[in-house]
C-alpha positions as CSV (number, residue, x, y, z in Angstrom):
1,M,124.2,82.5,96.3
2,D,125.6,82.9,92.9
3,S,124.0,86.6,92.2
4,G,122.8,87.7,88.7
5,N,120.6,84.4,88.9
6,G,117.5,86.3,90.5
7,L,114.3,87.4,89.1
8,I,115.5,91.0,91.1
9,E,118.9,90.9,89.7
10,A,117.5,90.7,86.3
11,I,114.9,93.5,86.3
12,N,117.7,95.2,87.6
13,N,119.9,94.4,84.8
14,L,117.2,94.8,82.4
15,W,115.1,98.0,83.7
16,G,117.2,99.4,86.1
17,G,117.0,100.4,90.2
18,M,114.1,102.7,89.8
19,A,112.1,100.2,87.4
20,T,112.6,97.8,90.2
21,T,111.5,99.7,92.8
22,L,108.0,100.8,91.3
23,L,107.6,97.5,90.4
24,S,107.9,95.8,93.7
25,A,105.8,98.6,95.0
26,G,102.8,98.1,92.5
27,I,103.1,94.4,93.2
28,G,102.5,95.0,96.8
29,R,99.6,97.7,95.9
30,L,98.0,94.6,93.9
31,M,98.4,92.1,96.6
32,W,96.2,94.4,99.2
33,H,93.8,95.2,96.4
34,S,93.3,91.8,95.3
35,G,92.7,90.6,98.8
36,E,90.0,93.8,99.0
37,V,88.6,92.1,95.9
38,K,88.4,88.6,97.6
39,M,86.6,89.8,100.7
40,G,84.1,91.2,98.7
41,R,84.8,95.8,99.3
42,R,85.9,95.9,95.6
43,R,85.7,95.1,92.4
44,F,88.9,94.4,90.4
45,F,88.9,96.7,87.5
46,G,87.3,99.4,89.3
47,K,87.9,102.9,90.1
48,E,89.7,102.4,93.4
49,L,92.2,100.5,91.5
50,I,93.4,104.1,89.8
51,W,93.6,105.4,93.3
52,E,96.2,102.5,93.8
53,I,99.0,104.2,91.2
54,P,100.2,107.5,93.9
55,V,99.9,105.4,96.8
56,A,102.0,102.8,95.1
57,F,104.6,106.0,93.8
58,G,104.5,107.1,97.5
59,M,105.1,104.2,99.4
60,A,107.7,103.3,96.8
61,I,109.8,106.3,97.6
62,I,109.1,105.9,101.5
63,G,110.7,102.6,100.4
64,E,114.4,103.5,98.9
65,A,114.4,106.0,101.9
66,V,113.8,103.5,104.6
67,S,116.0,101.0,103.1
68,S,118.8,103.7,102.3
69,Y,119.0,104.7,106.1
70,L,119.4,101.0,106.8
71,M,121.8,100.9,104.1
72,L,120.3,97.7,103.2
73,E,120.9,96.3,99.3
74,Q,118.9,94.6,96.6
75,P,117.1,92.4,97.3
76,V,116.2,93.3,100.6
77,S,115.4,96.8,99.9
78,T,113.0,95.2,96.8
79,G,111.6,93.3,99.7
80,V,110.6,96.6,102.0
81,V,109.5,98.1,99.1
82,A,107.0,95.8,98.5
83,T,105.9,95.1,101.6
84,L,105.6,99.1,103.0
85,A,103.8,98.9,99.7
86,Y,101.0,96.0,100.9
87,L,100.7,97.9,104.3
88,G,100.1,101.1,102.3
89,P,100.6,104.5,104.5
90,R,98.0,103.7,107.5
91,G,99.2,99.9,107.6
92,T,102.8,101.5,107.9
93,E,101.9,103.7,110.9
94,A,100.7,101.5,112.6
95,V,103.5,99.4,112.5
96,F,105.7,102.2,113.6
97,E,103.7,103.1,116.2
98,A,103.3,99.7,117.4
99,W,107.2,99.7,117.3
100,R,108.1,103.1,118.7
101,G,105.6,101.7,121.5
102,K,107.5,98.9,122.4
103,K,110.9,100.8,122.6
């Protein structure tokens, strides 16, 4: 694969790694929020959307730490951040507990 041609590489080149991480975490939370809207549990532009901002920031930090610990490179680390942001703190805890229980 030719590096530099993908969306993640373009964002990294334009804004840097921090912006890519925060953007992917924001998209992950927005995907989760959209699912809640689709199920009728939230309004799209409700006050709940504001509470997703600190969750996205926190999950971006956690995702970067996990990616660093596992020595993952781009774009895999961006995918990890987005996935963890989508899961959120409770979902991430549930996955971790299930993984730990199987070991």
